[in-house]
C-alpha positions as CSV (number, residue, x, y, z in Angstrom):
1,I,126.4,97.8,113.6
2,S,126.7,95.5,110.6
3,F,122.9,95.0,110.8
4,L,122.4,98.7,110.4
5,V,124.9,98.9,107.6
6,N,123.2,96.0,105.8
7,T,119.7,97.5,106.4
8,G,120.9,100.9,105.1
9,K,122.3,99.3,102.0
10,M,119.0,97.5,101.4
11,M,117.1,100.8,102.0
12,A,119.2,102.6,99.4
13,R,118.1,100.1,96.7
14,F,114.6,101.4,96.8
15,P,113.5,104.6,95.1
16,L,111.6,105.6,98.2
17,D,111.8,107.8,101.2
18,P,114.0,105.8,103.7
19,T,111.1,105.5,106.1
20,L,109.0,103.6,103.5
21,S,111.9,101.5,102.4
22,R,112.3,100.5,106.1
23,V,108.6,99.5,106.2
24,I,109.1,97.0,103.4
25,I,112.3,95.6,104.8
26,H,110.7,95.2,108.3
27,A,107.6,93.6,106.7
28,A,109.8,90.8,105.5
29,T,110.4,89.8,109.2
30,L,106.7,89.9,109.8
31,G,105.5,88.0,106.7
32,C,103.6,90.9,105.1
33,V,105.8,92.2,102.3
34,Q,103.0,92.1,99.7
35,E,100.8,94.3,101.9
36,A,103.7,96.7,102.7
37,V,104.5,97.1,99.0
38,A,100.8,97.7,98.2
39,L,100.5,100.2,101.0
40,T,103.6,102.0,99.9
41,S,102.2,102.1,96.4
42,M,98.9,103.5,97.6
43,M,100.7,106.1,99.7
44,S,102.6,107.3,96.6
45,I,99.4,108.4,94.8
46,D,97.6,111.7,95.2
47,N,93.9,112.0,95.5
48,V,92.7,108.5,96.0
49,F,89.1,109.8,96.2
50,V,87.4,111.9,93.5
51,T,83.9,113.4,93.5
52,N,82.2,116.7,93.9
53,N,79.3,115.1,95.7
54,R,80.0,115.0,99.5
55,K,77.1,112.6,100.2
56,L,78.4,110.1,97.7
57,L,81.9,110.4,99.1
58,E,80.7,109.9,102.7
59,A,78.7,106.8,101.6
60,A,81.8,105.4,99.8
61,L,84.0,106.1,102.9
62,K,81.6,104.3,105.1
63,R,82.0,101.2,102.9
64,L,85.7,101.4,102.5
65,R,86.9,102.7,105.9
66,H,88.8,100.2,108.0
67,S,88.6,100.4,111.8
68,D,92.4,100.2,112.1
69,G,92.9,103.6,110.5
70,D,93.9,105.3,107.3
71,H,96.7,102.9,106.3
72,A,94.4,99.9,106.7
73,T,91.8,101.8,104.7
74,L,94.2,102.2,101.8
75,I,94.9,98.5,101.9
76,N,91.2,97.8,102.0
77,I,90.7,100.0,98.9
78,W,93.6,98.1,97.2
79,K,92.1,94.7,98.0
80,Q,88.5,95.7,97.0
81,F,89.8,97.2,93.7
82,H,91.6,94.0,92.9
83,A,88.7,91.8,93.9
84,N,86.9,93.0,90.8
85,P,87.7,91.7,87.4
86,K,89.7,94.1,85.3
87,A,86.6,94.8,83.1
88,R,84.7,96.0,86.2
89,Q,87.5,98.0,88.0
90,R,86.7,101.3,86.4
91,K,83.0,100.9,87.3
92,W,84.0,100.0,90.9
93,C,86.1,103.1,91.1
94,R,83.3,105.3,89.9
95,D,80.8,103.7,92.3
96,S,83.3,104.0,95.2
97,C,84.4,107.6,94.4
98,V,88.0,106.2,93.8
99,N,90.2,107.8,91.2
100,F,90.8,105.1,88.6
101,K,93.9,106.8,87.1
102,A,95.4,107.1,90.6
103,M,94.8,103.4,91.1
104,Q,96.5,102.6,87.7
105,K,99.5,104.6,89.0
106,A,99.5,102.7,92.2
107,I,99.5,99.4,90.2
108,D,102.5,100.6,88.2
109,T,104.3,101.6,91.3
110,N,103.5,98.3,92.9
111,I,104.9,96.4,90.0
112,Q,108.1,98.4,90.1
113,L,108.5,98.1,93.9
114,L,108.0,94.4,93.8
115,E,110.9,94.2,91.3
116,Y,113.1,96.3,93.6
117,T,112.0,94.1,96.5
118,K,113.0,90.9,94.7
119,G,116.3,92.6,93.6
120,A,117.0,93.2,97.3
121,D,116.5,89.4,97.9
122,I,113.4,90.0,100.0
123,V,110.9,87.1,99.7
124,I,107.4,88.3,98.8
125,T,105.2,87.1,101.7
126,S,101.6,87.8,102.5
127,N,99.5,87.9,105.7
128,E,96.2,88.0,103.8
129,D,93.6,89.7,106.1
130,D,95.7,90.2,109.3
131,M,96.5,93.9,109.5
132,E,98.5,93.7,112.7
133,P,101.9,92.7,111.2
134,L,101.5,95.5,108.6
135,L,100.7,98.1,111.2
136,Q,103.7,96.8,113.2
137,S,106.0,97.3,110.2
138,L,104.9,100.9,110.0
139,C,106.2,101.4,113.5
140,S,109.6,100.0,112.7
């Protein structure tokens, strides 16, 4: 029972839905906190994609979609966005039908959530390209 109380106290530190807080906390045991925080940040934004041209959107989705599903696709978008130098991120968004302002909001959210994570004494770990631990943390 003390584990549940401690987990609940940790979850309460985050300005998130408890389910999402739990994902970040469980990610600490799986070594994918950085990815969990990035995913939570991406899930907090509206309208990741922006275009009026359906063909362009379908082509962008074909490039960005991850075989492990929507959550993995959001992480894929996050990583591809950050793989570009800051000076090219806006162009990458335009070319990928991704909403640049929404990505800026996700970055701001990510910075804030990382601070809350550190404040909860959770070590920021990363699994790089292995999606399995992140997907497991979603099922916690």
